[in-house]
C-alpha positions in Angstrom: 0.0 0.0 0.0 1.2 3.5 -0.8 0.0 6.2 1.6 0.2 10.0 1.7 -0.2 11.6 5.2 -1.3 15.2 4.7 -0.8 17.6 7.6 0.6 21.1 7.9 3.4 19.9 10.2 5.7 16.8 10.2 9.2 16.0 11.3 11.2 17.8 12.7 8.4 20.1 14.0 7.6 19.8 17.7 3.8 20.1 17.4 1.7 17.2 18.8 0.3 16.1 15.4 3.8 16.3 13.8 5.2 14.0 16.4 2.3 11.6 16.3 2.3 11.4 12.5 6.1 10.9 12.3 5.8 8.0 14.7 2.8 6.6 12.8 4.6 6.9 9.4 7.7 5.1 10.8 5.6 2.2 12.3 3.5 1.8 9.1 6.7 1.7 7.1 7.9 -1.1 9.3 4.7 -2.9 8.4 5.3 -2.7 4.7 3.4 0.5 3.9 5.2 3.0 1.6 4.6 6.3 3.3 5.0 9.9 1.9 4.3 12.8 4.2 3.1 16.1 2.6 3.6 19.1 4.9 4.5 22.8 4.9 8.1 24.1 4.8 7.3 26.3 7.8 7.3 25.4 11.5 4.5 25.6 14.0 5.9 28.7 15.6 7.4 30.1 12.4 10.9 31.3 11.9 12.5 28.5 10.0 12.1 27.2 6.4 12.6 23.4 6.0 14.0 21.6 2.9 11.6 20.9 0.0 12.3 17.2 0.2 13.8 14.9 2.8 14.0 11.2 3.6 13.6 10.5 7.3 14.1 6.9 8.4 12.5 5.5 5.3 9.7 8.0 5.1 9.6 10.4 2.1 8.8 14.0 3.1 7.5 16.4 0.5 7.2 19.9 1.7 5.0 22.6 0.0 6.0 26.2 0.1 3.8 28.4 2.4 4.4 31.4 4.5 5.9 30.7 7.8 4.6 33.4 10.2 3.6 30.8 12.9 0.7 31.0 15.3 1.5 34.3 17.1 -0.9 36.4 15.2 -4.3 35.8 13.4 -2.9 37.3 10.2 0.1 35.0 10.2 -2.0 31.9 11.0 -4.5 32.7 8.2 -1.6 33.4 5.7 0.1 30.1 6.6 -3.2 28.3 6.1 -4.2 29.8 2.8 -0.8 29.5 1.2 -0.6 25.9 2.3 -4.0 25.1 0.8 -2.8 26.2 -2.6 0.7 24.7 -2.4 -0.5 21.4 -1.0 -3.2 21.2 -3.8 -0.5 21.5 -6.5 1.7 19.0 -4.8 -1.1 16.5 -4.6 -1.9 17.0 -8.2 1.7 16.6 -9.4 3.5 14.2 -7.0 3.5 10.4 -7.5 0.0 8.9 -7.2 -0.6 7.0 -4.0 -3.3 4.4 -3.1 -4.6 6.4 -0.1 -4.4 10.0 1.1 -5.1 10.5 4.8 -5.7 14.1 5.8 -5.7 15.6 9.3 -7.4 18.8 10.4 -4.4 21.2 10.3 -5.3 23.5 8.7 -9.1 23.1 8.9 -10.8 21.5 5.9 -7.5 20.5 4.3 -9.3 17.1 3.9 -11.6 18.7 1.4 -8.7 19.3 -0.9 -7.5 15.7 -0.3 -11.0 14.4 -1.1 -11.4 16.3 -4.4 -7.9 15.6 -5.7 -8.0 12.0 -4.4 -11.1 11.4 -6.5 -9.6 13.0 -9.6 -6.5 10.7 -9.3 -8.3 7.5 -8.1 -7.0 7.6 -4.6 -9.0 6.5 -1.5 -9.5 9.3 1.1 -9.3 8.9 4.9 -10.3 11.8 7.2 -8.4 11.7 10.5 -10.3 14.0 12.8 -7.9 15.4 15.4 -10.3 18.3 15.9 -13.8 18.8 14.7 -14.4 22.1 12.7 -16.1 24.5 12.8 -17.4 23.2 16.1 -14.2 23.9 17.9 -14.1 27.5 16.8 -17.7 28.0 17.7 -17.2 26.5 21.2 -14.3 28.8 21.8 -16.3 31.8 20.8 -14.2 32.6 17.8 -17.0 32.0 15.3 -20.7 32.9 15.5 -22.7 29.7 14.9 -25.4 31.7 13.0 -23.0 33.3 10.7 -22.9 32.5 7.0 -19.2 31.5 7.4 -20.0 29.0 10.2 -22.8 27.4 8.2 -20.7 27.2 5.0 -17.8 25.5 6.9 -20.2 23.1 8.6 -21.7 22.2 5.2 -18.3 21.6 3.7 -17.2 19.5 6.6 -20.3 17.3 6.4 -19.9 16.8 2.7 -16.3 15.8 3.2 -17.1 13.3 5.9 -20.1 11.8 4.0 -17.8 11.1 1.0 -14.7 9.9 2.9 -13.9 6.2 2.4 -13.0 6.0 6.1 -13.2 8.4 9.1 -10.9 8.0 12.1 -11.9 9.7 15.3 -10.0 9.8 18.6 -12.7 8.8 21.1 -16.2 7.5 21.6 -17.3 11.0 22.5 -15.9 12.3 19.2 -17.7 9.5 17.4 -21.0 10.7 18.8 -20.3 14.2 17.6 -19.6 13.0 14.1 -22.6 10.8 13.9 -24.8 13.8 15.1 -23.4 15.8 12.1 -23.7 13.2 9.3 -26.1 10.6 10.5 -26.0 7.0 11.8 -25.4 5.5 8.4 -21.8 6.6 8.7 -21.1 4.1 11.6 -19.7 1.4 9.3 -17.1 3.9 7.9 -15.9 5.2 11.3 -13.0 3.8 13.3 -12.2 4.9 16.9 -8.4 4.9 17.2 -7.0 6.7 20.2 -3.8 8.7 20.0 -0.8 7.1 21.7 2.7 7.3 23.2 5.7 5.1 22.7 5.9 2.9 25.8 9.5 2.0 25.1 10.6 5.6 25.1 8.5 6.9 27.9 8.7 4.7 31.0 8.5 5.5 34.7 11.7 6.3 36.5 13.5 3.4 38.0 14.0 3.4 41.8 16.8 5.7 42.7 16.8 7.4 39.3 17.0 11.2 39.5 14.3 13.5 38.0 14.9 16.0 35.2 15.1 19.1 37.4 18.0 17.6 39.4 20.2 17.9 36.3 19.1 21.3 34.9 19.3 24.9 35.9 16.3 24.7 38.3 17.5 22.7 41.3 15.1 24.5 43.5 12.3 22.5 41.8 13.8 19.1 42.7 12.4 19.1 46.3 9.0 20.6 45.5 5.6 18.9 44.7 5.5 19.7 41.0 2.2 20.1 39.1 3.5 19.9 35.6 1.9 20.9 32.3 4.1 20.1 29.3 3.1 20.9 25.7 1.2 23.5 23.7 -0.4 26.2 25.8 -3.3 26.4 23.3 -6.8 27.9 23.0 -8.4 24.6 23.7 -6.9 24.4 27.2 -8.5 25.5 30.5 -6.0 27.5 32.6 -8.2 29.8 34.6 -9.1 27.2 37.2 -5.5 26.1 37.4 -4.2 29.6 37.9 -6.8 30.4 40.6 -5.8 27.2 42.4 -2.1 28.3 42.2 -3.2 31.7 43.6 -4.9 29.9 46.5 -1.8 27.8 47.2 0.8 30.6 46.8 1.6 30.5 50.6 2.2 26.7 50.5 6.0 26.5 50.3 6.2 23.0 48.9 4.0 23.3 45.8 4.9 24.7 42.4 3.1 24.8 39.1 5.4 24.4 36.1 4.4 25.1 32.5 6.7 23.8 29.9 6.0 24.9 26.3 4.6 27.8 24.4 1.3 28.8 22.7 -1.5 31.2 22.4 -2.3 31.1 26.2 1.3 31.6 27.4 0.9 35.4 27.7 -2.3 35.0 29.7 -0.5 32.6 32.2 2.5 34.9 32.5 0.4 38.1 33.1 -1.7 36.3 35.7 1.4 35.2 37.6 2.9 38.7 37.5 -0.3 40.4 38.5 -0.8 38.2 41.5 2.9 37.9 42.4 2.7 34.1 42.1 6.2 32.8 42.8 4.8 29.3 42.7 4.2 29.5 38.9 7.2 28.8 36.6 7.2 29.0 32.9 9.9 27.1 30.9 10.6 26.8 27.2 10.1 23.5 25.3 12.6 21.0 26.3 14.4 18.6 23.9 12.2 15.6 22.8 14.8 13.2 24.0 14.3 14.6 27.5 10.6 14.0 27.5 10.7 10.8 29.7 12.7 12.4 32.5 10.8 15.7 32.1 7.4 14.0 32.6 8.7 11.9 35.5 9.7 15.1 37.3 6.1 16.0 37.7 4.4 14.6 40.8 1.1 15.3 39.1 0.7 15.7 35.3 -1.8 18.3 34.3 -4.2 17.9 31.4 -6.8 20.5 30.6 -9.7 21.0 28.1 -11.9 24.1 27.9 -15.6 23.7 28.7 -17.7 22.6 25.8 -14.9 20.9 23.8 -15.6 17.3 24.8 -15.7 15.3 21.7 -14.3 18.2 19.6 -10.7 17.9 20.7 -8.7 15.3 22.7 -5.5 16.3 24.5 -2.8 14.2 23.0 -0.6 14.6 26.1 -2.9 12.3 27.9 -1.1 9.2 26.6 2.4 10.3 27.3 1.3 11.2 30.8 -0.2 7.7 31.3 3.0 6.2 30.0 5.1 8.2 32.5 3.3 6.4 35.3 2.3 9.6 37.2 -1.1 10.6 38.6 -3.2 12.5 36.0 -4.9 15.7 37.1 -7.5 16.5 34.5 -9.2 20.0 34.7 -12.0 21.0 32.4 -15.0 19.5 30.5 -16.2 16.5 32.6 -17.9 15.0 29.5 -14.5 14.4 27.9 -13.2 10.9 27.4 -10.1 11.8 29.4 -12.1 12.7 32.4 -14.0 9.5 32.0 -10.9 7.3 31.8 -9.2 9.0 34.8 -12.2 8.4 37.0 -13.1 4.9 35.9 -9.5 3.7 36.1 -8.6 5.5 39.3 -5.4 6.9 38.0 -5.8 10.5 39.2 -8.5 13.1 39.6 -10.9 14.9 37.3 -11.9 18.5 38.4 -14.6 20.5 36.6 -13.9 24.1 35.3 -14.4 26.7 38.0 -13.8 24.3 40.9 -10.5 25.9 41.8 -11.0 25.3 45.6 -11.5 21.6 44.9 -8.5 21.6 42.7 -6.4 23.3 45.3 -7.6 20.9 48.0 -6.7 17.9 45.8 -3.2 19.2 45.1 -2.5 20.1 48.7 -3.8 16.7 49.9 -1.5 14.9 47.4 1.5 17.0 48.4 1.0 16.3 52.1 0.3 12.6 51.7 2.4 11.2 48.8 2.1 7.6 49.9 -1.0 6.9 47.7 0.4 8.5 44.6 2.4 5.4 43.7 -0.9 3.5 43.3 -2.4 6.1 41.1 0.8 6.2 38.9 0.9 2.4 38.6 -2.8 2.4 37.5 -2.0 5.0 34.9 0.9 2.9 33.4 -1.2 -0.3 33.5 -4.0 1.4 31.6 -1.5 2.8 29.1 0.0 -0.6 28.4 -3.3 -2.2 27.8 -4.9 0.4 25.5 -2.7 3.3 24.4 0.7 2.0 23.5 2.0 2.9 20.0 1.7 -0.6 18.5 -2.0 -0.8 19.6 -2.7 2.3 17.5 -0.6 1.2 14.6 -2.6 -2.0 14.2 -5.8 0.0 14.4 -4.6 2.2 11.5 -3.6 -0.8 9.4 -7.1 -2.3 9.8 -8.7 1.0 9.0 -6.6 1.6 5.9 -7.2 -1.9 4.6 -11.0 -1.4 5.0 -10.7 1.3 2.2 -10.4 -1.6 -0.2 -12.8 -4.1 1.3 -15.6 -3.0 -1.0 -13.4 -3.5 -4.1 -12.5 -7.0 -3.0 -16.2 -8.0 -2.5 -17.1 -6.5 -5.9 -14.3 -8.3 -7.7 -15.3 -11.6 -6.0 -18.9 -11.1 -7.1 -17.8 -10.4 -10.7 -15.6 -13.5 -10.7 -18.6 -15.6 -9.5 -20.9 -14.2 -12.2 -18.3 -14.9 -14.9 -17.3 -18.4 -13.7 -18.5 -21.2 -16.0 -21.1 -23.5 -14.5 -19.9 -27.0 -13.5 -22.2 -29.9 -13.4 -23.2 -29.4 -9.8 -23.9 -25.7 -10.4 -25.9 -26.6 -13.5 -28.1 -29.0 -11.5 -28.7 -26.3 -8.8 -29.5 -23.8 -11.5 -32.0 -26.1 -13.1 -33.6 -27.1 -9.8 
C-alpha cells in the first residue's frame, strides 16, 4: 500500500500532530506500507524554512511552500493556512499517485482538498479528525454559529465526511459528535483509534533514578511537589481554574506549578502570575524531545486541561504520554471528555470541573501532604496505558482502517468472478432445480 499523510506539520516540528504522524509513518513503514508525508516548509511557531524534500528513516517527506509566520498572530495563522492550501493542492496533483491519502485537520478543511484531488486521481480518502471544525471555533467563541461562514464551513465538513472512504476519530465522545453531524449510516465507515505514546521511550523512572530538574538549571524545583503541564499552551486548554488554584496555594512553600512549552495562552499565564505575584508559577521553554521521559517523570502530578464545551471536539494528546510516564493524572475541564471518564473509571488521578478551583487546590495540597498513595495512582496509569494506548496498539488500528478502504473493491471483484465463472455440473443442477 502507498499512503500519503497530509498535515501542515511533520518531522522535525515539535507540534503534537507532527510527532504523532512521524511515529505513525515510521511504524507503518515497518509494516510494509510505503509512506509519503506532505507538509509545509514552515514550522509551527514560524521562523524556519525546511527543505523541500527529505527522507527520514525510510519516510519520504514532500514539503509545499507556504508562508511561515507561525501562530503568534491571526494574520500570520491565516496566511500560513491559505498559502498551504494552494501549495498542497499543487503537490497532490503533481506528485506520484498513491493508493490512499489521509488528511488531518491542520489546517481546517484540508481534507476537502485531499478528497477532491484524491477522487480525480483515483485515490482513497481517509479523514483523520484530530479536531472537529467549525465546532471547535464555535465552542471557543471565535465563530458565530449563526454566521454564513460557520454554516458554510459546517456544510463543507459534512460533505467531506459523507464522502470519505474511512473516518478516524479519537474517542467515543468524538464518534458521537460526528454521527450527530452526518447521520448513523456513517457508523460502518468510522473507526475509533486513540492517540498514543511510545511505551518504550516513555517509562516511569527506576528506583533511585533522579528526575529532570536535578540535572538542569532549576535545582530549587527538585524538592517541590510539582504540578506539571508540558506541551502546547493552546486555546483549547483551560488554565483559569488552574491559575486560581495556584493563587490559593501561593503560601504553600512546597507546591509549584510548572508550565513547559509555548502557545496562544502563554501570555495569559505569564500576566496572571505577574499580576498576583505568584512565585509558585514557573514557565519554561520547550525541552528537547529526548528529555521527555525524564521531564514528565519530574512532575508529581501531570496536568491535562480541556476548555468547557470541547468534549468530543478535541482530545488532549498529552494524555497518553502522561499515562506512559506512570504519574497521577490531574484533569481539569469539561467532565464529559473521554479523558475525564478514563481518569475516574481507572482510578489513575483526579478529574476536576472548570471553575472548581477550591476543589483543585484541596486535591493538590492533599496529594502534596500525603504522597504515599500517589504510587498506586501512577501504577494504575501505566497499566492502563500498556493495555490500550501504546504505540503498537494504535498502529494495528490504523492498518485495519486503511485496509478497509479496499474491502468493497474485494467484494465487488469476487462477485464479478462468481458471475463470470463457467457452471460446472453441480452448479448446473442447482440452476435447473
